[in-house]
N, C-alpha and C positions, 0 to 999 in steps of 0.2 A: 504494499499499499504505500502511496506517496504521501509525503508531509501534508499536502493540501488536503487529501482525502482523510487523513487521520485526524486533522483539525476539524474538518467538517462533521466527522463522525462524533468527536468529543463534544463539539458545540451542540449537536442534536441531542446527545445523551444528557448534557447538562440542562437543556430546555425541558426535557422530559421529567427530570428530577425536580425542577421547580413546579411543573404543571400537575404531577401525579398526586401530591398531597391535597391540593384544591379539587382535583377531580374526585378523589376518594371521599373527601368531605361532602361534596355535592351528592354523590351517589348515597351516602349515608343519610343525609338530610332528606332526599327524595323517598327513601325506604321508610323513614320515620313518619313523613307526611302521609305516606300510603297507609301505614298502620294506623295512624290517628284518624284518617278519613274512614277506614273500615270500622273502627271503634264507634266514630260518630254515626255511621250509617246504622250499625246495630242498635245504638241507643235511640236513634230516631225511629226506627222500625219498632222497638219496644214501646215507645210512647204512643206510636200510632195504633198498635194492636192491643195494648192493654194498659199502658201508663196513664193515659188521660181518662177521666170519668165524665161522661161516657167515653168509651173507646172510640177513636175516629173510625176504625174498621167497621163499627157497628152500621154507620151511615154511608160511608164512601167506599167506592171500588178503587182499589190500588193494587195492581197485579204484583208488584215487588213485595207487598205485605201479605199477600194471599187473601186480600179483602174483597168482598163482593157486596157491599152494602148498596141500597138502592134509594135510600131517603135523600141523601145529599148528592152533589154532583159526582160524576165519575171523574176522578182526578187524573187518570191516565189520558182521558180525552181533553179535559180542561187544560192540563199542563200549567198550573199556576206557578209563578216565580216565588222565591222564598219570601219576598216582601209581602205579597199578596196573601200567602198562607199565614204569615205571622200577624197580619192585621185581622184576618178572619178568626184566628185562634184567640188573639187578645180581646177583640171587641164583639165577637159573634156576628153572624150575618143571617138574614132571614130567620129560619127555625133553629139555626145552629146557636148554641149558647156560647157566651164568653167563657174561656177556660181560666178563670182567674186563680185557681190553685196552682197552675203551672208557673214555675219560675221563669224569669226572662231568659235565662240559659236554656231551659227545657224547651221554650217556645221556639228559640233560634235553631236548636238541634232538630226539632220536629219539622220546622219550615224548610231548613236546608235539605233535610232527608226527603221531604215530599218533592221538592223541586228537583233534586237529583234523580229520584226514582221515576219521575215522569219525563225526564229529559228536558225540563224547562230551562230556558235561558237564566243564567244567575244574574 
């Protein structure tokens, strides 16, 4: 190998040594975010199916939750965004009561879950 080729190879190796720690940290952060998202989805599903009183699943259809309620709108068709869900849960709408016993954090987890499960724009 010529001197210029050796120098170029060392320069590339040094570049990778600087980049690899940041790349590894980014991958770890992405994995942690994915795990947190899965936990939030499970928490939202639990709130939807049994955590709220009455449970959202009693009235609404939502395939991801295995819910086939017919009193309220079919959320898979409506595809409400998280803001719309949170407003309905906090304030009630039509025959749907306000869920005052749910914390703000629970309302947000539930709203994010419904929006994600229906493929609504965030």
